[in-house]
RORODO-422919 format. One record per residue (C-alpha): residue number from 0; z, y, x. Coordinates in steps of 0.05 Angstrom, whole numbers. Layout:
// RORODO-422919
<rec pos="NUM" up="Z" north="Y" east="X"/>
...
END
This chain:
// RORODO-422919
<rec pos="0" up="-32" north="-1035" east="1263"/>
<rec pos="1" up="24" north="-1086" east="1263"/>
<rec pos="2" up="10" north="-1156" east="1237"/>
<rec pos="3" up="37" north="-1145" east="1167"/>
<rec pos="4" up="0" north="-1079" east="1159"/>
<rec pos="5" up="-64" north="-1111" east="1184"/>
<rec pos="6" up="-57" north="-1169" east="1136"/>
<rec pos="7" up="-42" north="-1124" east="1077"/>
<rec pos="8" up="-100" north="-1078" east="1093"/>
<rec pos="9" up="-148" north="-1137" east="1102"/>
<rec pos="10" up="-125" north="-1164" east="1034"/>
<rec pos="11" up="-138" north="-1098" east="1000"/>
<rec pos="12" up="-207" north="-1089" east="1033"/>
<rec pos="13" up="-227" north="-1160" east="1014"/>
<rec pos="14" up="-204" north="-1149" east="943"/>
<rec pos="15" up="-244" north="-1084" east="938"/>
<rec pos="16" up="-306" north="-1118" east="969"/>
<rec pos="17" up="-308" north="-1183" east="931"/>
<rec pos="18" up="-260" north="-1176" east="872"/>
<rec pos="19" up="-273" north="-1142" east="806"/>
<rec pos="20" up="-243" north="-1077" east="780"/>
<rec pos="21" up="-182" north="-1107" east="747"/>
<rec pos="22" up="-165" north="-1145" east="811"/>
<rec pos="23" up="-170" north="-1081" east="851"/>
<rec pos="24" up="-127" north="-1040" east="804"/>
<rec pos="25" up="-75" north="-1097" east="803"/>
<rec pos="26" up="-76" north="-1102" east="879"/>
<rec pos="27" up="-64" north="-1027" east="888"/>
<rec pos="28" up="-11" north="-1021" east="834"/>
<rec pos="29" up="50" north="-1049" east="871"/>
<rec pos="30" up="44" north="-995" east="925"/>
<rec pos="31" up="38" north="-937" east="877"/>
<rec pos="32" up="90" north="-963" east="828"/>
<rec pos="33" up="137" north="-986" east="882"/>
<rec pos="34" up="137" north="-920" east="920"/>
<rec pos="35" up="152" north="-883" east="855"/>
<rec pos="36" up="210" north="-930" east="838"/>
<rec pos="37" up="240" north="-930" east="908"/>
<rec pos="38" up="236" north="-854" east="914"/>
<rec pos="39" up="267" north="-844" east="845"/>
<rec pos="40" up="326" north="-888" east="865"/>
<rec pos="41" up="333" north="-853" east="932"/>
<rec pos="42" up="341" north="-785" east="898"/>
<rec pos="43" up="408" north="-809" east="871"/>
<rec pos="44" up="431" north="-837" east="938"/>
<rec pos="45" up="461" north="-802" east="998"/>
<rec pos="46" up="411" north="-753" east="1026"/>
<rec pos="47" up="382" north="-772" east="1094"/>
<rec pos="48" up="389" north="-721" east="1150"/>
<rec pos="49" up="318" north="-731" east="1177"/>
<rec pos="50" up="271" north="-680" east="1145"/>
<rec pos="51" up="214" north="-730" east="1145"/>
<rec pos="52" up="252" north="-777" east="1099"/>
<rec pos="53" up="271" north="-719" east="1054"/>
<rec pos="54" up="197" north="-699" east="1048"/>
<rec pos="55" up="177" north="-772" east="1034"/>
<rec pos="56" up="229" north="-778" east="978"/>
<rec pos="57" up="210" north="-710" east="949"/>
<rec pos="58" up="136" north="-727" east="948"/>
<rec pos="59" up="142" north="-797" east="917"/>
<rec pos="60" up="198" north="-777" east="869"/>
<rec pos="61" up="159" north="-718" east="842"/>
<rec pos="62" up="139" north="-716" east="769"/>
<rec pos="63" up="66" north="-714" east="791"/>
<rec pos="64" up="72" north="-779" east="829"/>
<rec pos="65" up="110" north="-811" east="772"/>
<rec pos="66" up="53" north="-790" east="726"/>
<rec pos="67" up="3" north="-821" east="775"/>
<rec pos="68" up="42" north="-886" east="776"/>
<rec pos="69" up="44" north="-888" east="700"/>
<rec pos="70" up="-31" north="-875" east="697"/>
<rec pos="71" up="-43" north="-932" east="747"/>
<rec pos="72" up="-2" north="-980" east="704"/>
<rec pos="73" up="-40" north="-959" east="642"/>
<rec pos="74" up="-107" north="-966" east="678"/>
<rec pos="75" up="-89" north="-1036" east="701"/>
<rec pos="76" up="-65" north="-1056" east="632"/>
<rec pos="77" up="-128" north="-1029" east="600"/>
<rec pos="78" up="-173" north="-1063" east="651"/>
<rec pos="79" up="-135" north="-1128" east="637"/>
<rec pos="80" up="-151" north="-1121" east="563"/>
<rec pos="81" up="-225" north="-1117" east="580"/>
<rec pos="82" up="-229" north="-1184" east="615"/>
<rec pos="83" up="-215" north="-1255" east="593"/>
<rec pos="84" up="-159" north="-1301" east="613"/>
<rec pos="85" up="-192" north="-1317" east="680"/>
<rec pos="86" up="-196" north="-1244" east="698"/>
<rec pos="87" up="-124" north="-1232" east="679"/>
<rec pos="88" up="-104" north="-1291" east="722"/>
<rec pos="89" up="-141" north="-1262" east="782"/>
<rec pos="90" up="-107" north="-1195" east="769"/>
<rec pos="91" up="-39" north="-1228" east="765"/>
<rec pos="92" up="-51" north="-1264" east="831"/>
<rec pos="93" up="-74" north="-1199" east="864"/>
<rec pos="94" up="-13" north="-1162" east="838"/>
<rec pos="95" up="34" north="-1217" east="863"/>
<rec pos="96" up="0" north="-1221" east="931"/>
<rec pos="97" up="3" north="-1146" east="939"/>
<rec pos="98" up="76" north="-1145" east="917"/>
<rec pos="99" up="92" north="-1196" east="970"/>
<rec pos="100" up="56" north="-1154" east="1022"/>
<rec pos="101" up="96" north="-1093" east="999"/>
<rec pos="102" up="161" north="-1131" east="1010"/>
<rec pos="103" up="135" north="-1155" east="1078"/>
<rec pos="104" up="115" north="-1084" east="1096"/>
<rec pos="105" up="186" north="-1057" east="1084"/>
<rec pos="106" up="216" north="-1117" east="1120"/>
<rec pos="107" up="168" north="-1105" east="1178"/>
<rec pos="108" up="194" north="-1034" east="1186"/>
<rec pos="109" up="266" north="-1055" east="1179"/>
<rec pos="110" up="261" north="-1112" east="1230"/>
<rec pos="111" up="216" north="-1075" east="1279"/>
<rec pos="112" up="157" north="-1123" east="1277"/>
<rec pos="113" up="111" north="-1125" east="1336"/>
<rec pos="114" up="52" north="-1165" east="1361"/>
<rec pos="115" up="74" north="-1224" east="1403"/>
<rec pos="116" up="20" north="-1215" east="1456"/>
END
């Protein structure tokens, strides 16, 4: 794994191991929601010529994946209703951290990140 992927994965594993349910759902949500949003937007853009990209877009722009993303948002919202303000704050921080890792993940791919040594 490259540094960003390693850091993101370690964050998710730590959240699953020591966080609570609402933190975990919030930490996973940016990936699911983000992929659905990105793929939906890409369906209206110029089609890539590489079959792998076409398959990626088709999978994540599917109605089934959009339904999964909606379910994940609802699950996170419902879990947030079940905890107090402190739990919602932990979930918010997990969501923001994961969102930042998602951005870093895409930037990593774009910039060609690599380990320095």
